[in-house]
N, C-alpha and C positions, 0 to 999 in steps of 0.2 A: 406691894399691893397696888393694883390699878384703880384709880379713881374714875368712876363713870359719871358723866354728866347726866342729870335727870331731865335736861331740856335741851333741845336743839333750836330754840327760838331765835338765838343770835346767829344762826347759820342761814345765809341767804345765797341765792344764785348770783352770778356776776351781773354787773350792769349791762354787759353785752347781751346776755340772755334775756334779762328782764325787759330790755328795750325792743325785743323781737315780738311782732304780732304772731299769734299762733293760729294758723289756718288748719284746723283739723277736720275740714269738711269731708275729705275722702274717707278718713277713719270713721267718722260719724255715719256717713251714708252707707258704708260697707257693713257696719255693725247693725244698722237699722234694716238693711236688706236681708241680713242673715236672720234676724229675729222674726221678720214678717215673711220670710221665704219668697222675697221678691225676685223678679228677673232683673239681674243687676247689669244695667247698661251705663253705669256711672264710671267705674274705674277702667282705665285704658289698658287692659291686658287681655290677650286672647283666652278664650275658654276651650280651645282645641289644642291638640298636641303639636309639638315642634316637629319639623321634618325628620324622617327616620335617619337620613344620612348625617344630620347634625348630632342627634343623640348617639348614633353609633361612633362618631368621631370622639365624643366625650368619654364614652365607655372605654374605647381603645386607649385613650390617653391615660386614664386611670390604671388600666391593666398594664400599660407600659411603664408604670411607676413615675409618671410625670407629675409628681405630687409635692415637690419642694418649692421653695421660694422662686419667684420670677425675678428678673432684673427690675429695678424701679421703673424703667421705661416700658416694661412689658416684654413678653417673649419676642425675640427677634423675628421668627417666622411670621408672627402676626403683624408686627410693624411693617415687615416687607410686603405682606399681603394688602395691608391698608394703603401703603404708598402706591402699590401696583394698581389698586382699584381707582385711586384718584387719577392716575395717569391714563388708565384704560377708559374710564367714564368721562373725564373732564379735561384730559390732556394737560394736567398740572403735575410738575415734578417736585417730589420731596425726598429727602434722604432719610431712609428708615433708621439709620444709626443715630441721627441727631435731631430729626424734625418730626418724629411721631412719638407720642406718649400715650400708652394704654392706661386707662383709669377704671375705677370701680363705677362704671356707668357714666353717662353724660353729666349727671349731677355733680360728681366729683370733678370732672374736667372743667365745668363752668366755675365751681367754687375755687379750685386751685388757680385758675386763670385770674379770677377777681383778686384773690390773695396776692398773686404775683404782680399785679399792675395797679391796683387801686389803693391810694393813700387816704387816710381820714380827711374828709372834706371834699374829695373828688366827686364829681357828678357822673352818674351813669344813666344813660338814656335806655329805656326799654319800652317795648310795645305791649299794651294790654288789650284784651284779657291775656293772661300769660300763665305759664307753668308755675306752680305754687312755690317753688324754691327760689325763684329769681330774686324777688324783693328781699327775703330774709338773708340771702347770701350777700347781697349788696350792703345791707345794713350791718351784717356781722363784720365786714371788713372796714367799716367806717365810711362807706360811700353814701352818697345822697341820690336816691332814685328819682329820676325825672320821667314822667309817663306820657307816652303818646297813646291815645285811646282810639282803637278801631271800633267803629260803630256800624251796625247793619243799615241797609242791606248789602252794601258793596264793600265794606271794610276798607274804605279809601285811605290812601296815604297822600296827604296834602303837603306840598312842598313848603309853603309858608308856615304852616302849623308845626311841621317837624323842625325846620331851621330855627324857629323861635325857642326851641329847647336847648340849642347849642350855645355854649358860652366859653369863656377862657378857662372855666373850671371843669369843662367836660373832658373826661379822660377816656371813657369807654362807651360804646354803644353795643347793646346786646340785641342781636337780630335773630329771629326765628322764622325760617321758611323751609318747607311748608309749615304753616303756622298752627300751633295748638293753642286754643281750641277752635278757631274759626274755620280752619281748612283752607285759608287763603294761601296761594302760592304767589310770592312777591314777583311782580312783573319786571321785565327788563328796565322799564322806566323807573320803577320803585327802587331797584337795586342800584341803578346808575345815580339816582338822587342821593342815596345813602353814601355811595362811594365818593361823590363830589363833596359832600359835607364832611366826611371823615378827613379828606385831604385838606379842605379849607381850614378846618379847626384842629388839625393834627390829632385825630382821635383814633384809638385802637378799636377794632371791631371783633367782637365774639360772635361768630355765626353758628347758631345751633341748627344743624341740618339733619336731625335724627330721622326725619321722615322723607329723606331725599329719594328713596325708592318708591314711595307711595304717592304717586301723582296720577291723575286720571284725565280722561278725555284728551283735550288738546293742550293741557297744561305742561309746561316744561320747567324743570328745576335747573337753575344755573348757579353754582357756588359763588358767593360774594368775592372770594379770593381770585376769581378769574377776571374781574373787572380791572381796567387800567388803573395802576397805582395802588391796588388793594392787596396784592400778594404780600407786600412787605409789612402790612399793618393788620392782617386778618388771622385770627385763630379759628380754624374750622373745627367744630365739635360734632361728633356723631356717635352712633352706638350700634351694636350688633343685635340687641334684644328685640327691637321693633320689627326689623325685616325678617328675622328668623324665628319669631314667636317664642323667645326665651328671655322674657323681661327679667326673670329672677337670676339670670347669670351675671348681670351687672358688668358687662364688658363694653366700655366706651373708650373714646380716644379724643385727643386734641392734636391737631396737625398745624404746624406753623413753621416759618423760617427759624433757623437755629437761635437767633437773637431773641425771638419771642418765646420759643419753646423752653429755653433754659430756665427762666423764672418759674414756669409751671412745674418743671421737673424738680426744682429745689423745694417747692411747696409740697409736692407729693412725697419726697424723701422723708419729710417729718410729719406726715399725716398717716395715710394708709401704708406707705412705704413699699408695698408690693401688691401683686394681684393674685388671682386664683388660677394657678398654673394649668390644670387640665382643661378648663373651659377656654382659656386662651389658645391652647394647642388646637382644640376643636374648632374654635372660631377661625383660626388661620386656614384650616382645611375647608371650612364651609364657604369662606369668601371666594373660593375658586369655583363656585357653582356656575353652571353655564348660563348664558343669557335667557334661555328658555325658562329657567326657574323664576327669574324676575318678571318675565312676561306673564307667566301663569299667576304669579302673586298679584300683579296689578289687575288681571282679569277677575280673579276671585274677589278682591277687595272692591272692585267696581260694582260687582253684582251685589255684595253685601251692603254697600253704600246705597245703591238704588232701592234695595228691599227696605232698608231703614227709612229712607226718604219717603217712599210711597206709604209705608205704614203710618208715619206721622202725619202726612198730608191728608190721608183719608180719615183720620181720627181728630181733626180739628186743629192740629198744630200748623204753624207756618215754618217749615224747615228751610234752611239755607243750604243749597247743594254745595258741598266742599270740593275743591279742586285737588286737595291733597290731605294727608294724614289719615287716621281712622276715627275721626271725631266729626260730629255734626251738631251745629247749633240750631235751635228751634224756638220760635215765638210760641208760647203756650196760651196766649190770651183766648184763642178760639176754643180750645178745649175747656177752659174755665167758663167761658160764656155759655157754652152748651149746657153746663150744669148750674148756671146762675150763681157762680162763686166768684169771689174776689180775694186775691192774696198775693204776696210777693213771692219771688222765686224760691227763697229758702223754705217758706211755709209750703209752697206748692210741691217741692221735692219731697218733703216729709209726707204730705198728703198722698202724693203719687205712690210712694213706697208703702205706706201703711194701709191705704184704702184700695188702691188700684192694683198694687203688687208689681210695680215697675220702678226701677231706680235710675235717676239722672243726677247731674251735678248742677247746682244753681250758678248761673253765670256771674252773678254779682261777686261771688267769692273769688273769682279769678281777675277781678279789677281791684285797684288799690282803694277805691271808695265804692260805695253802693251805687248801682246804676239807677237812673231816674225811672219812674214808672212807665215812661214811653218805651222802654226796652225790656219787656218781660221775657227773658230768655233762659234756657237751660241747655246743658251739653249732654249729648248721648254718644256713647262709644259703640261703633258697629263692628269691632274686631271680635265678633262672636259667631258661633255656629248659626247657620241659617235657621235651624230649629229654635235657637234661643230667641232670635228676632221674631219669629212667627209666634212663639209663646207670648212675647211682649205684646205683639199685635192683637192677639186674642184677648188679653186682659184689658187693653185699652178699649177695644170694641165692646167688651162686656160692661165696662163702666158707662158707656154711652147708650147701650141698648134700652135700658129702662126709660130713658129720656125720649128716645126716638119712637118707641113703641107705645108710649103712654098717651 
């Protein structure tokens, strides 16, 4: 006879989990947007279909019965295509057999890298505002996050302020360029400074470059690994989903010299262990897209960025024009002032969704601590149909019309 406990009150989550802060802002805002049928410019995923040739490649892979386990490193044709892309785009050579690891999105690549290199008590420098999984991943492996805060309007990287974060305990710096959510593309001067400090303090760099194809105007992306002395100490992370509008495929990768790649692979062997074969096969084919595809992609995103920027500017926001990514930060104080309202960014995003019918993400939730009132900012995603952006524009205008006509 099995004895069943009548209470689970003595069962608790691990200390590791209980120590994690839980940032559920994306889930909350998505749910709120659905309830109020808001135009959702909060979550960073396209609302239009993936390119036909990408979908056709996936269908063909399934039809060809490419449906069993991949190697832990990922499908070799995909690893070969990733290495070829790095050589073609940036003239950097990696061995696809030993120096490219395909992961379940960039999130797994970053977590596996942190697991592979950070010991409890090691310090990890990161730039905020930042992607929501960075800080929890560092904490989960026992690392201590050290924050450099980008602030508007220029999101400047100050050499003295950055170097003050380095110490003998610093093990890793987590760099993101083009930067989510500010849209900043780190300059040659910025990256040279990071490279110098990494070598001075013997620090490993994780360079999250998932938006490397999405740069605009005169901005130029240059991988951190291409700077003198950085090839040997940089793990470059990227993903397939952002460029090809298939964020749900979760195909990412980490690229590094074999000595750095090996710890990442060993972590992956005992976590996800394998990938999704047919989408990796399709990704390998898609990465051979001609230069025209990328040129047209940037042209389309530039137009969407400009539409979103003008929409916000004409409705009382102060938007900051991004040089990269598909996100745009905006000061919302003017929109509130026009309605004689005062509230913080979290309350504002709830108000914007419930009352106006447009959803954004409060910027303070992307910092490790709440921003002071001097920086009332929210993040919009412009990776949407132009019609979606125009629908948001109409709702913002309608919210202001009674005030301007009265």
